[in-house]
Residue, then its C-alpha position, 0 to 999 in steps of 0.5 A: x500500500x502506498x499513500x500520497x499527500x498532495x497540496x492544493x494551490x492558490x494562484x496569485x498572478x499570471x493565470x491564463x498565461x500558462x496556456x501553451x498557445x500563449x506562453x509558446x509565443x509570448x512566454x508565461x509567468x505565474x506566481x502561486x503557492x500551495x496550502x495546507x489543504x490536501x488530497x490523499x491517494x491510497x493505492x495498492x495491488x488488488x489480489x487476483x481472487x476478486x471477480x473484478x481487476x481494478x477498483x476505484x473509490x471516489x464519490x463513486x465506486x467502480x469495479x471493472x475487469x478492464x482498464x478501458x471500462x473505468x469511467x473516471x478519465x483521470x484514473x483510466x489514463x494514468x493507469x494506461x500511461x504507466x501500464x498499471x493493472x490489478x490495482x485499487x485506488x482510493x481518493x479523499x480530500x480536505x476540500x471539495x472538487x471544482x472549487x478553483x484550487x487545482x484539485x483535479x491536477x493535485x489528484x493526478x499528481x498524487x496518483x502518479x506519485x503513487x503509481x511511479x513508486x509502486x512500479x519502481x520503488x527505487x526511483x525515489x532513492x535514485x533521484x533523491x539528490x537536489x538535482x534529482x528531486x527536481x527531475x522527479x518533480x518535473x516528471x510528475x508534473x509533466x506526466x500529469x500535464x500530458x494526462x490532463x491535456x493530451x489524454x483526457x483532452x481537457x482545456x487548461x494551462x499547466x500551472x496547477x500540475x507544477x504547483x502540486x508537484x513542487x509545492x511552496x511559494x514559487x514563480x514559474x516561467x514558461x516558454x519554448x526555451x525550457x526543457x519541460x516548457x517551464x522553470x520553477x523558481x522558489x521565492x526567497x522569503x524566510x519563515x517569518x516573512x511568509x507568515x507575515x504575508x500569509x496572515x494578511x490573506x483570507x479565503x472564503x467559499x462562495x458555495x458554488x462548484x463549477x466545471x472549470x474545463x468549460x470556462x477554461x475552454x471558453x478562455x482558450x477559444x477567446x485567447x486571440x481576442x484577449x492577447x493584450x490583456x494577457x500580455x499585461x497580466x504577464x508583465x504584472x507577474x514581474x511587478x508582483x514578484x518585485x513586491x514580494x522580494x522587497x516585502x512590500x506585501x500591501x502593494x502586492x495586495x493592491x496589485x491583486x485588485x488590478x489583475x482581478x479586474x483584468x481577469x474578469x474581463x477575459x470572458x463573461x463566465x469568470x464572474x457574476x453578480x453574486x461574486x461581484x457583490x462579495x468582492x465589493x463588500x470586501x473592498x468596502x471594509x478594508x481589503x486591498x485586493x483579491x480575486x476569485x481563485x481558479x478558472x472562475x464562475x465560483x469556488x473560493x475567493x481570496x482577499x488580501x486584508x490587514x489583520x485589523x480589518x479581518x473581523x469586519x470582513x468576517x462579519x460582512x461575509x458571515x453567509x460564507x464559509x471562511x477557510x483558514x490556511x497556511x502555506x505548504x512548502x513540500x508539494x506531493x509526497x509519499x506519507x505511507x508505504x508498505x509492500 
């Protein structure tokens, strides 16, 4: 049995520039962090005396005699990619899916982490060097990107898979010049600095789950008409990065407001009257900036707001569920293994 623990992510800047059609032409950048909310994937070989060959347990239970019969596209294609059979997969998570935190990509990365270790338990030890670990995490991200974008044919970018695999507060550069189309650079804040930044962030659940692939597909289709906005959003990543390096977190928060206004203009599915009202209420009680996380349409809203105004925001948004969080620094990892 192998169990992986993989974090969800918050994307601050650069969403949309991680589409291949954009970053291959203009280069892309994303600033994101993983948080202490996780998905857990439990994988173990399935004894041959069962009538079925594979068992998949998530919100449903699938028991099949052939991989092609698996309804869950992510599981089916991960097993096909790594040629794994006679397996039991169990999925659990701290937060619901389809809420803008990259949950599907975290699941893909966590599952692939388990399956790679199941097939070759020496792979981790072979790569357990500073450079080797980067290669291993790159492989996990690359495989997850391939499964989601090529095998499952789901629209979207590449930032979620990278964040789930690498973890931490990073800036990711994307473009043709990189071996895997991207390069991950940790943002050098120490523990105290990260904690100060973290304590000014609040996250609330709108109560709306949505299919991000439909919104991502619309964004991708309209990419050509939004090029100028995406180029501006891309440049803002460098400004936001400079604010983090100089520890000017308030200016970082104010910049969130500007990039959210750009993002919500990419297509009419990203925001709605309910979300706009929530955002306006937060800004009226002292938030310096914020955004809807993920593709849009619902899920979680993030605000940058100083501690002295946070109780006012809690009171104003008492109809919503607040989700306290801390930054995660490790990315996907194996937390249990016995074979």
